[in-house]
N, C-alpha and C positions, 0 to 999 in steps of 0.2 A: 709150607706152600700156601698157607691161608693168606699171609700178608701179601704175597706176590699176586695171588688171585684177586684179592681185594683191590690192589693197586691197578691191575689190568682192568677190572670192572669199572673203577672210577675213571680211568683214562678213556675207556671205550665210551662211557656215558658222556664225558666232556666232549669227545670228538663227535659223537652223534649229535649233541646239542649244537655244536658249532656248525656242523654240516646242515642241520635243519634250519638254523638261523640264516645261513648263506643262501639256502634254497628259497626260504621265505622271502628274502630280499628280491 
């Protein structure tokens, strides 16, 4: 389950970064 958790964490970070970028705009 480590790989899945890592993938979820990466996806969550990418999503958070995208949302922040959109909000900053």
